[in-house]
N, C-alpha and C positions, 0 to 999 in steps of 0.2 A: 503492498500499500504505499502509494507516494507520503512522503514529508508537507506535512501542511504549515506552508509558512505566511506566517501575522505579519505582513512588509509594515505594517506603521510600527511595530513595535521593533522591529527590523532596523527599520529606517532610525529610530529612535540610537539602536545600540551604535550603529556607523558614526552617528553625531556626537554620543558621548567620548567613542572610540579617539577622535578625529581631535578633540579637546586636547589629551596632552601632547600629541605634536603640537601642536598650535602654540601651545605653552612653551614649551620647548623652542622650539624655531621662528614663533613670527609666523604672522600669514601672511607677508609678503613673499619672504625667501621657499615654503614649499610648494610644490606641486599638488594636480588630483594623482598624474602616476606614484608620487612618493607619500601619497595618504594612501590609497590602496594596497602597496606594499607593506607598509607599517601596520594597518591594521589587518592585513590577509585577506585580500577579496581584491577580484580582478579591476581593472580599470572601469570595464565595461561595465560591473556589478554597481561603482561607483556611479560612475555618471547615469544607470539607470536611474537611480534613486535622485541623483544632484544633476542638473545641466552643466552646472560652473562649480569652481572654487567660491565664488561671490554668493551664490545660492545655498551650499551648504554653512558659510560661516555664519549665513542670516539665520540660515532653518536651528543650526545651534545657539545663535543669540536667543533665538524665541524660547528655545526647548529649556535653557538652561535658565530663563528669566520665569517660566514658567515651575519648573521643580524647585527654583530657589525660595519662591512664595509659597510651593505647598510644604517644604520641608522648613522652611521659618513659622508657619501657621502651625503645623503638626507640633511642632517643638514649645511655640509659644504658650507660657503658663495662660491664666484664664486671670486675670488681676484686672485689679477696678481702676487703679488711679494713672493717671498720665506718667506719672516718672517712672512706675513699675513698667508698662510698658515699655519706655525708652529702655529702661536695663534691659530689658529682654532682647529690644533690637541689639542692642550694642556690645550684648553676651553671647549673639548667634554670630555675630560678624566676628567678635575675638575667637570662637571656636573654629568659625571655618575661614579662617583667615589667607591661610596659604592659598585656596582653592580662588579666591576673591582677589586677592593680588595676581595671579595668573588671568583671572580672567578681566581685571582692568586693564595689564600689559599689552594681551590681545588686541583689545579693543581701540587701545592708543596706537597700535603695530598698524591695525586698516585704519584709524583715520590717516596717519601718515603717510598709507600707500596711497587712497582714495583720493583722499584732501577734504578739507572742510565745506565745501559745495555741495558734493556729493551724498557725505554723511549727514549734513545735515535737512536734505533733503530726503536720504530714505526714510520711506513710507514704513517701511518694518521695523527700523532703530525708531521712530518716530513713535510707531503703538507702543511698542517693547517700554521706551519712556512713560509714555503717559500712564499704561497700565501699573507698572510699580507704584509709581505719583500714587494714582489712584487707591489702589491696593494698603499702601504703606498710609495713607491719612485715615482709610476706614479701622485699621486697624488701631491705631493711634486716638481713634474719635476727634479728631480735627477736620474742620472744614472750611481752611484755609490752604489754596494752592498755596500762596506762594509761601508758606512757612512749610507745608510737605517738600517742596523744591528746598529750602533750605537745607533742612534736617536731612536729604538725599545726598546736600552738596557739601554737610558735616561728613556723612559717613564715608563719602569719594573721597574727603578730603582729610579722613583720619588713615585710610588704607595708603594713601601717598605719602603721609609722616610718617609711619611706620617702615613704609620702604627703604629709609632715606635715613631712621633717627632711631630704629627697632624700640626697644623698651623703654628708650627716654620718653618717648608719646605714653602714654598709659590710658588703655582703653578706660578704667573706671574712672581716670580724673577726668578725661574729657568727655564722657558719658555724665559724669556729675553735672558739670558746665553747660551739658547741651540741655539737659532737667531744666536747671534754674533760671537758663535762658530763653527756652522754651514757654516755660509756668512765670515768667512773667512777662513774657511779651502776650503771653492770653491775658493776664491780669489787667494790663496795659486797656488791651484792647477792649475789656470788660466796661472796665472802669469811661474808657470813652464812650462808650454806647448809654452806657447808665446814664452819664452827664447830660447826653444828646437827647436821652428821652426826656428827661426832668426839664430841661429848656425846651423843648414842642412844646410839654406840659403847660407851660408857663407863660408861652406865646398863646 
């Protein structure tokens, strides 16, 4: 009886196997032929699932974003306060530091090779970024899009800092500062809103 192949699952397996190669060699320097050889499939098989290297890479980014969010939400504690939720986020980042640093380096290499205009206008990357922002905001229970973007930028900057300074940059310390800044910002926004409501009532 012929073996039944789950093509969607097999496609995902090929994507994850290629991640380590991109991390080791960078996006620009590796070819589809080399990827196929290293992950143990024929070049024809690889092209059957992915028309070119860029398509493979972008599908990998989509798959990673989906799994990263899924893994985080599965591990995230059911906590009530915003500071606790931020702590859970930073803790997840710390536990998976090597993976996220590799992911960052690959994306930077892709940006370097493709160029700013192409990256900024790539619909897949835009969708991944927006979905990540929305899911983060939903988990943190914040409505402010700019604030969600700020937290994402802090997370990305924290990884860059750890790359160049290692343990000099403390996840715990930076997490505590992030909690204080976000909570203070939200308190100020609430106070402004309350003052505006009072002013409107007086008028």
